[in-house]
C-alpha positions in Angstrom: -141.1 -9.8 49.5 -141.7 -13.0 47.4 -141.6 -16.3 48.9 -140.5 -19.5 47.1 -141.3 -23.0 47.9 -140.1 -26.2 46.3 -143.5 -27.9 47.3 -146.4 -27.0 45.2 -149.3 -25.4 47.0 -152.5 -27.4 47.0 -155.4 -25.7 45.1 -158.8 -27.2 45.6 -159.9 -27.1 41.9 -162.4 -30.0 42.5 -164.0 -28.1 45.4 -164.3 -24.9 43.2 -165.8 -27.0 40.5 -168.4 -28.4 42.9 -169.2 -24.9 44.2 -169.6 -23.6 40.6 -171.8 -26.6 39.7 -174.0 -26.1 42.8 -174.4 -22.4 41.8 -175.3 -23.6 38.3 -178.0 -25.9 39.8 -179.4 -23.0 41.8 -179.6 -20.8 38.7 -181.5 -23.6 36.8 -183.8 -24.1 39.8 -184.6 -20.4 39.9 -185.3 -20.4 36.1 -187.6 -23.4 36.6 -189.5 -21.7 39.4 -189.7 -18.6 37.4 -191.4 -20.5 34.5 -193.7 -22.6 36.7 -194.9 -19.8 38.8 -195.0 -17.0 36.3 -195.3 -13.9 38.5 -192.9 -11.2 39.5 -190.6 -12.2 36.8 -188.5 -9.0 37.0 -187.5 -9.8 40.6 -186.8 -13.5 39.7 -184.7 -12.3 36.8 -182.7 -10.1 39.1 -182.1 -13.0 41.5 -180.9 -15.2 38.6 -178.5 -12.2 37.6 -177.2 -12.3 41.2 -176.5 -16.0 41.0 -174.8 -15.6 37.6 -172.6 -12.9 39.1 -171.6 -15.3 41.9 -170.8 -17.9 39.1 -168.6 -15.3 37.4 -166.6 -14.7 40.6 -166.1 -18.5 41.1 -165.0 -18.9 37.5 -162.5 -16.0 37.9 -161.1 -17.5 41.0 -160.6 -20.8 39.2 -158.8 -19.0 36.3 -156.7 -17.0 38.7 -155.6 -20.1 40.7 -155.0 -21.9 37.5 -152.6 -19.2 36.3 -150.7 -19.3 39.7 -150.5 -23.1 39.9 -147.6 -25.0 38.3 -148.8 -28.6 38.9 -152.6 -29.2 38.5 -154.6 -32.4 39.2 -155.9 -32.6 35.6 -154.9 -31.0 32.3 -154.9 -27.2 32.5 -157.1 -27.1 29.3 -159.6 -29.4 30.9 -159.8 -27.1 34.0 -160.4 -24.1 31.8 -162.9 -25.9 29.6 -164.9 -27.2 32.5 -165.0 -23.9 34.3 -166.0 -22.1 31.1 -168.7 -24.5 30.3 -170.3 -24.3 33.8 -170.1 -20.4 33.4 -171.7 -20.6 29.9 -174.6 -22.6 31.3 -175.4 -19.9 33.9 -174.9 -17.2 31.2 -177.5 -18.8 29.0 -179.9 -19.3 32.0 -179.5 -15.5 32.7 -180.1 -14.7 29.0 -183.3 -16.8 29.0 -184.6 -15.0 32.1 -183.7 -11.6 30.6 -185.4 -12.5 27.4 -188.7 -13.2 29.2 -188.5 -9.7 30.8 -187.3 -7.8 27.8 -189.8 -9.2 25.4 -192.6 -9.0 27.9 -193.6 -12.6 27.5 -197.0 -12.9 29.1 -197.0 -16.6 29.6 -194.4 -19.3 28.7 -195.5 -22.1 26.4 -195.8 -25.7 27.7 -192.8 -26.5 25.4 -190.7 -23.8 27.0 -191.5 -25.2 30.5 -190.6 -28.7 29.3 -187.3 -27.4 28.0 -186.5 -25.7 31.3 -187.3 -28.9 33.2 -184.8 -30.7 31.0 -182.2 -28.0 31.6 -182.9 -28.2 35.4 -182.6 -32.1 35.4 -179.4 -31.9 33.4 -177.9 -29.4 35.7 -178.9 -31.5 38.7 -177.2 -34.6 37.3 -174.1 -32.6 36.2 -173.9 -31.1 39.7 -173.9 -34.6 41.2 -171.3 -35.8 38.7 -169.0 -32.8 39.1 -169.2 -33.3 42.9 -167.6 -36.7 42.3 -164.7 -35.5 40.3 -161.4 -36.3 42.0 -162.9 -39.2 43.8 -162.5 -42.8 42.9 -166.2 -43.4 42.4 -167.7 -44.7 39.2 -169.4 -41.8 37.3 -170.9 -44.1 34.8 -174.4 -43.9 36.2 -174.3 -40.1 36.0 -173.0 -40.2 32.4 -175.9 -42.5 31.4 -178.5 -40.3 33.2 -177.2 -37.1 31.6 -177.2 -38.7 28.2 -180.7 -39.9 28.6 -182.0 -36.4 29.2 
């Protein structure tokens, strides 16, 4: 039987964003570790794939809850866009790890390692910023740091 309530149910979108962002940070950390200690890359790529799958599940939950929620804390389009972007970052991290395995890259270049460090630092800062969403704190410092990367 269906239940109806005049009061909207509270959906913790900001908590789910934070969970997705921390998962994104973990994926970027694993890619960084993969590039810096370049051994057993098949196992490390599988671990990144596992993290990406967790990210997909979080994103699907956000979309499912968004479709079932009438009143949202921010615009629906913004919720969808943020969840999609976080998921895209993890997809690209997984694609990079897979490319290293598929193309049998023997050793990453220093430039590639530098780029992965920038990706990791960007994900770290974005994770901190996303954790502050929905709070009355000033995110300006996080914006400045991310822009400088």
